[in-house]
C-alpha positions as CSV (number, residue, x, y, z in Angstrom):
1,X,-57.7,-1.5,-20.0
2,X,-55.0,-0.2,-22.2
3,X,-54.7,2.9,-20.0
4,X,-54.2,0.7,-16.9
5,X,-51.6,-1.3,-18.7
6,X,-49.7,1.8,-19.7
7,X,-49.9,3.2,-16.2
8,X,-48.6,0.0,-14.7
9,X,-45.7,-0.1,-17.3
10,X,-44.9,3.5,-16.4
11,X,-44.7,2.6,-12.7
12,X,-42.4,-0.4,-13.4
13,X,-40.2,1.8,-15.5
14,X,-39.9,4.4,-12.7
15,X,-39.1,1.7,-10.2
16,X,-36.4,0.1,-12.3
17,X,-34.9,3.6,-13.0
18,X,-34.9,4.3,-9.2
19,X,-33.2,1.0,-8.6
20,X,-30.4,1.8,-11.1
21,X,-30.0,5.3,-9.6
22,X,-29.6,3.7,-6.1
23,X,-26.7,1.5,-7.4
24,X,-23.4,1.2,-5.6
25,X,-20.0,2.6,-6.7
26,X,-17.2,0.5,-5.3
27,X,-14.2,2.0,-3.4
28,X,-16.1,4.8,-1.8
29,X,-17.4,3.1,1.3
30,X,-16.3,4.5,4.7
31,X,-14.7,1.2,5.6
32,X,-12.1,1.4,2.8
33,X,-11.8,5.2,2.4
34,X,-8.5,5.3,4.3
35,X,-7.0,2.4,2.5
36,X,-4.1,3.5,0.3
37,X,-3.2,2.7,-3.3
38,X,0.2,1.5,-4.4
39,X,1.7,0.1,-7.5
40,X,2.7,-3.6,-7.4
41,X,6.4,-3.0,-7.5
42,X,6.2,-0.7,-4.5
43,X,3.8,-2.9,-2.5
44,X,6.0,-6.0,-2.7
45,X,9.0,-4.3,-1.2
46,X,7.3,-2.9,1.9
47,X,8.1,-5.9,4.0
48,X,4.6,-6.2,5.4
49,X,1.8,-8.8,4.8
50,X,-0.8,-7.4,2.5
51,X,-4.6,-7.1,2.5
52,X,-5.6,-6.0,-1.0
53,X,-9.1,-5.0,-2.0
54,X,-9.5,-5.3,-5.8
55,X,-12.7,-3.7,-7.1
56,X,-14.3,-2.7,-10.4
57,X,-14.9,1.0,-10.2
58,X,-16.6,1.2,-13.6
59,X,-19.6,-0.9,-12.5
60,X,-22.1,1.7,-11.2
61,X,-24.2,-0.9,-9.5
62,X,-21.5,-3.1,-7.9
63,X,-23.7,-5.0,-5.4
64,X,-20.9,-7.4,-4.3
65,X,-18.6,-4.5,-3.5
66,X,-21.4,-3.1,-1.2
67,X,-21.3,-6.4,0.7
68,X,-17.5,-6.1,1.2
69,X,-17.6,-2.5,2.2
70,X,-20.4,-2.9,4.7
71,X,-19.7,-2.1,8.4
72,X,-20.6,-5.7,9.2
73,X,-17.7,-6.9,6.9
74,X,-14.6,-4.7,6.5
75,X,-16.0,-2.4,9.3
76,X,-16.0,-5.3,11.8
77,X,-13.9,-4.3,14.9
78,X,-12.4,-7.7,15.4
79,X,-11.3,-7.8,11.8
80,X,-9.9,-4.3,11.9
81,X,-7.8,-5.2,15.0
82,X,-6.5,-8.4,13.4
83,X,-5.5,-6.6,10.2
84,X,-3.2,-4.0,12.0
85,X,0.1,-5.7,11.0
86,X,-1.1,-5.7,7.3
87,X,-0.7,-3.0,4.7
88,X,-4.2,-2.2,3.6
89,X,-4.6,-1.4,-0.1
90,X,-7.4,-0.8,-2.5
91,X,-6.7,-1.3,-6.2
92,X,-9.0,-0.6,-9.3
93,X,-9.2,-3.4,-11.7
94,X,-8.7,-1.2,-14.7
95,X,-5.2,-0.3,-13.6
96,X,-5.9,3.5,-13.2
97,X,-5.2,3.3,-9.4
98,X,-2.4,0.9,-8.6
99,X,-0.4,-0.2,-11.6
100,X,1.3,-3.5,-12.7
101,X,-0.7,-5.8,-10.4
102,X,-0.6,-9.4,-11.9
103,X,-3.7,-10.2,-14.0
104,X,-4.2,-13.4,-12.1
105,X,-4.8,-11.3,-9.0
106,X,-6.9,-8.5,-10.5
107,X,-9.1,-10.9,-12.6
108,X,-10.5,-12.5,-9.5
109,X,-12.6,-9.4,-8.9
110,X,-14.4,-9.7,-12.3
111,X,-17.1,-7.1,-12.6
112,X,-17.4,-7.0,-8.8
113,X,-14.7,-7.2,-6.1
114,X,-12.4,-9.5,-4.2
115,X,-10.0,-9.5,-1.2
116,X,-6.5,-10.9,-1.3
117,X,-4.4,-11.7,1.7
118,X,-0.7,-12.2,1.0
119,X,2.5,-12.7,2.9
120,X,5.2,-10.0,2.7
121,X,7.1,-12.1,0.2
122,X,3.9,-12.9,-1.8
123,X,4.7,-16.6,-1.5
124,X,1.4,-17.1,0.4
125,X,-1.8,-15.8,-1.1
126,X,-5.5,-16.4,-0.4
127,X,-8.6,-14.9,-2.0
128,X,-12.1,-14.2,-0.7
129,X,-14.1,-13.9,-3.9
130,X,-17.2,-15.1,-5.8
131,X,-15.9,-18.6,-6.1
132,X,-16.5,-19.1,-2.3
133,X,-20.1,-17.8,-2.6
134,X,-21.6,-14.6,-1.3
135,X,-22.6,-16.1,2.0
136,X,-18.9,-16.6,2.8
137,X,-18.1,-12.8,2.6
138,X,-18.0,-12.3,6.3
139,X,-15.3,-11.7,9.0
140,X,-15.4,-15.3,10.2
141,X,-14.1,-16.4,6.8
142,X,-11.2,-14.0,6.8
143,X,-10.0,-14.3,10.4
144,X,-8.5,-17.8,10.3
145,X,-6.7,-17.0,7.0
146,X,-5.2,-13.9,8.6
147,X,-3.9,-16.1,11.4
148,X,-2.2,-18.4,8.9
149,X,-0.5,-15.5,7.2
150,X,0.7,-14.1,10.5
151,X,2.1,-17.5,11.6
152,X,3.9,-17.7,8.3
153,X,5.5,-14.3,8.9
154,X,6.6,-15.4,12.4
155,X,8.2,-18.5,11.0
156,X,9.8,-16.5,8.2
157,X,11.5,-14.1,10.7
158,X,13.1,-17.0,12.5
159,X,14.3,-18.8,9.3
160,X,15.4,-15.8,7.2
161,X,19.2,-15.2,7.2
162,X,20.1,-12.1,9.3
163,X,20.7,-8.9,7.4
164,X,24.3,-8.1,6.9
165,X,25.4,-4.9,8.6
166,X,27.1,-2.2,6.5
167,X,30.9,-2.3,6.9
168,X,32.5,0.7,8.8
169,X,33.8,3.5,6.7
170,X,37.4,3.2,5.6
171,X,39.7,5.8,7.1
172,X,41.7,7.8,4.7
173,X,45.4,7.0,5.0
174,X,47.8,9.9,5.1
175,X,50.5,10.0,2.6
176,X,54.0,9.5,4.0
177,X,56.0,12.7,4.5
178,X,58.7,13.4,2.0
179,X,61.7,15.4,3.3
180,X,61.7,18.9,2.0
181,X,58.0,18.9,0.9
182,X,55.1,20.2,3.0
183,X,52.7,17.6,4.4
184,X,48.9,17.8,4.3
185,X,48.9,19.1,7.9
186,X,51.3,21.9,6.9
187,X,48.9,23.0,4.2
188,X,46.0,23.3,6.6
189,X,45.5,26.8,8.1
190,X,46.5,27.0,11.8
191,X,43.4,28.1,13.7
192,X,45.5,29.0,16.8
193,X,47.7,31.5,15.0
194,X,46.1,35.0,14.7
195,X,45.9,36.5,11.3
196,X,48.7,39.0,10.5
197,X,47.5,42.6,10.6
198,X,48.3,44.8,7.7
199,X,50.6,47.7,8.7
200,X,49.7,50.9,6.9
201,X,52.6,53.1,5.8
202,X,53.1,56.6,7.0
203,X,50.4,59.0,6.0
204,X,51.3,61.7,3.5
205,X,51.7,65.1,5.0
């Protein structure tokens, strides 16, 4: 009996070890591989709406990140097309890839991951995270929120004051000529006049 119990315990241990080995490391999925990483100060000056994927890279069994990075989620063709006007970013929650992001953004990922949609001026933000429930992590949840951000951007373009054009360069005024003194034009070499040739003296006999 003891032998059977030990054998069963050994099988359970092997299965649990295999499950841990088959964990998921966030940020390495094909769907987010091409997403760039930028510091917060840089991202907020780009002038584009943002789609930011915050993830915990230290969690070697990040099951929720696997759901986000699945082809049925961030790999969905309709979602990819809708996100074309957005700057796509992936940011590690420990700050090693993408610095100075506000803690109130990063903390939404916890030990897992989250997605933030934001307007170009960061006045409009929306999160798809664990608070909504795992069953809400799907394209149909994101698509209407993307539309709202894009509508805000269109309204913003119409209401923002126009950018001021740079003034034309100021022409340099010539100093008035003073009788008896050479002017600036006199000092410039005359390209039309050929250079004077040096005349050699008579050769010594």
